[in-house]
C-alpha positions in Angstrom: 78.4 76.1 94.1 81.6 74.4 95.4 83.7 75.8 92.6 82.8 78.1 89.7 82.7 76.3 86.4 84.2 77.8 83.1 80.7 78.1 81.7 79.5 80.1 84.8 82.6 82.3 84.6 82.1 83.0 80.9 78.5 84.0 81.7 79.6 86.2 84.6 82.3 87.8 82.4 79.7 88.7 79.7 77.6 90.4 82.4 80.7 92.2 83.8 81.5 93.5 80.3 77.9 94.7 79.9 78.2 96.5 83.3 81.4 98.2 82.2 79.6 99.4 79.0 76.8 100.8 81.1 79.3 102.7 83.1 81.1 103.9 80.0 78.0 105.6 78.6 77.6 107.5 81.9 81.2 108.4 82.2 81.5 109.5 78.6 78.6 111.9 78.9 80.0 113.6 82.0 83.5 113.7 80.6 82.3 115.6 77.6 79.6 117.7 79.2 81.1 118.7 82.5 80.5 118.0 86.2 81.2 119.4 89.7 84.0 118.0 91.8 83.7 117.2 95.5 86.6 116.4 97.9 86.1 113.3 100.1 87.3 113.0 103.7 90.5 111.3 102.4 91.2 114.4 100.3 90.5 112.6 97.0 88.0 113.9 94.4 84.7 112.3 93.6 82.1 113.3 91.0 78.5 112.5 90.1 80.0 110.4 87.4 81.7 108.1 89.9 78.5 107.6 91.8 76.2 107.2 88.8 78.6 104.7 87.1 78.8 102.6 90.3 75.0 102.5 90.5 74.7 101.5 86.9 77.3 98.7 87.3 75.5 97.3 90.3 72.1 97.4 88.5 73.5 95.2 85.7 75.3 92.8 88.0 72.4 92.6 90.5 69.9 91.8 87.7 72.0 88.8 86.7 73.2 87.8 90.2 70.8 89.0 92.9 72.3 87.0 95.7 75.9 88.3 95.2 77.5 90.9 97.4 79.2 94.1 96.4 82.2 96.2 97.4 82.3 99.5 95.6 84.6 102.4 95.8 81.8 104.9 96.5 79.3 102.9 98.5 81.4 100.3 100.3 80.3 96.8 101.2 76.8 95.5 100.5 75.4 92.1 101.2 76.9 88.8 102.4 77.9 86.0 100.0 80.7 83.7 98.9 80.5 85.8 95.7 81.8 89.4 96.0 81.9 91.9 93.1 84.6 94.5 93.5 83.9 97.8 91.7 85.9 100.9 91.1 83.7 102.9 88.7 86.4 105.5 87.8 89.9 104.4 88.9 91.9 107.5 88.2 89.3 110.2 89.1 92.1 112.7 89.4 92.8 112.1 85.7 89.1 112.2 84.9 88.6 115.6 86.6 91.6 117.0 84.8 90.3 115.8 81.4 93.0 113.4 80.4 92.2 109.8 79.5 94.2 107.8 82.0 91.2 106.5 84.0 89.3 103.3 83.8 86.4 101.2 85.2 87.5 98.2 87.2 85.2 95.3 87.8 86.2 92.0 89.4 84.5 88.9 90.9 85.9 87.2 94.0 84.7 83.7 95.0 85.6 82.8 98.6 88.5 85.3 98.6 89.9 84.2 95.3 89.8 86.6 92.3 88.3 84.7 89.4 87.5 87.3 86.7 88.1 90.9 85.8 87.2 93.6 83.4 89.4 96.7 82.9 87.6 99.3 80.7 89.6 102.4 79.7 86.9 103.8 77.5 88.5 107.2 76.6 91.8 105.5 76.0 90.2 102.9 73.7 91.2 99.7 75.6 89.1 97.0 77.1 90.9 94.1 78.8 89.3 91.1 80.4 90.1 87.6 81.8 88.5 84.8 83.7 90.3 82.0 85.6 91.6 79.5 83.1 90.4 81.4 80.0 93.4 83.5 79.1 93.7 87.3 79.0 92.4 89.6 76.3 92.7 93.2 75.2 90.3 94.5 72.5 89.9 90.8 71.5 93.5 90.0 71.1 95.3 87.6 73.4 97.8 88.9 76.0 101.1 87.5 77.1 103.7 89.0 79.3 107.4 89.2 78.3 110.0 86.6 79.1 112.2 89.0 81.0 114.1 87.2 83.7 116.7 89.7 85.0 117.5 93.4 85.1 119.3 94.3 81.9 119.6 97.1 79.4 116.4 95.8 77.8 114.3 95.8 81.0 111.5 98.3 81.4 110.0 99.1 84.9 107.0 101.2 85.6 106.0 102.8 88.9 102.7 103.9 90.3 102.3 105.5 93.7 105.5 104.7 95.6 105.6 107.3 98.4 105.5 104.7 101.2 108.3 102.7 99.5 110.4 105.9 99.4 110.5 105.8 103.3 111.3 102.0 103.3 114.5 100.1 103.7 113.7 98.7 100.2 114.2 102.1 98.6 117.9 101.4 97.9 117.1 98.0 96.5 114.8 99.7 94.1 117.6 102.1 93.1 119.8 99.1 92.3 117.1 97.6 90.1 116.7 100.9 88.3 120.5 101.3 87.7 120.6 97.9 86.1 117.5 98.4 83.9 117.2 100.1 80.6 114.1 102.2 81.0 111.9 103.5 83.9 108.5 105.1 83.4 105.5 106.0 85.6 102.5 105.0 83.5 100.3 104.4 86.5 96.7 103.4 86.9 95.4 100.9 84.5 97.9 101.7 81.8 101.0 100.1 83.1 99.1 96.9 83.9 97.8 96.7 80.4 101.3 97.3 79.0 102.7 94.6 81.3 100.1 92.1 80.2 101.0 92.9 76.6 104.7 92.3 77.1 105.5 96.0 76.4 107.0 96.6 79.9 108.5 94.0 82.3 107.7 95.0 85.9 105.2 97.1 87.8 105.8 98.4 91.3 103.4 100.2 93.5 103.3 100.8 97.3 100.2 102.8 97.8 96.9 101.5 96.5 93.9 99.4 97.5 92.4 96.2 96.1 89.7 98.0 94.2 92.4 99.7 92.1 93.8 96.4 90.9 91.4 93.5 91.5 90.5 92.8 87.8 94.0 93.6 86.7 95.3 90.8 89.0 93.2 88.2 87.1 94.2 89.7 83.7 97.9 89.6 84.6 97.8 86.1 85.9 96.1 84.8 82.8 98.7 86.6 80.7 101.4 84.7 82.5 102.5 87.2 85.2 103.0 86.6 88.9 101.3 89.2 91.1 101.9 89.7 94.8 102.3 92.6 97.2 105.7 93.9 98.0 106.0 91.3 100.8 105.2 88.4 98.4 101.7 87.8 99.6 98.9 87.1 97.2 96.4 90.0 96.7 93.4 90.1 99.0 91.0 92.6 100.3 93.7 94.2 102.5 96.3 94.6 99.7 98.0 98.0 99.6 101.0 97.3 97.3 101.9 95.4 94.1 104.9 93.7 92.6 104.0 92.2 89.2 105.9 90.8 86.3 107.0 87.6 84.4 107.7 84.8 86.9 111.5 84.9 86.9 111.9 88.7 87.0 109.1 89.1 89.7 110.9 86.5 91.8 114.2 88.2 91.5 112.8 91.6 92.4 111.0 90.1 95.4 114.2 88.4 96.6 116.1 91.7 96.4 113.3 93.5 98.3 113.4 90.9 101.0 117.1 91.0 101.3 117.0 94.7 101.9 114.8 94.1 104.9 117.2 91.5 106.5 
């Protein structure tokens, strides 16, 4: 296939939603009945729910697209294809193991290094967001649209995720100036601030410490909702992405310019 058609992407999106639902059933059972927690080499937690949910997602996707490749949080890369499914079965495992509902299942499809569809399923929080290239963005069946914020004012709301690396960066003071000119700062983190950004409830999301599996579907959802999404250097998200700067076009461009100026 030289370029995925809207019909193909709609079909793939249906399959991705089915895969997210299969994961939800597993995650919900463990969330309510209990589980053991292991600590991985990178000192992050993992549970049987993570592994079982990833396997269930792959089973659904593989049945529909047996020639596609996979990149999962727990099992890594699998296969070789122009089509790559990116899977984080439980993004926010630390929340999951502490039994609060700020975790989600993240599933995205990449075609020749371009993210073309995404599903973000926050089952315990009660939100399911999805998008495919050219098809708009949706949350629980309602269309999504980012705000029209264009500058840092008393009405601007910024949310931060992990920003430890940024705190050691020359751009830290630029961030402080943005905060001083804004009306509200929060740290919603994980899926939540991306959903809020896509709904127009907040205006800018900044993170300096993540990986592409955390955000791949959210990139598609945000773009289809009208946002611009880059890393903190202004590069489009790819498999090596470790940071995010996302917001309505004018505000995102202003924030990026201020970060770049801080490095000069």
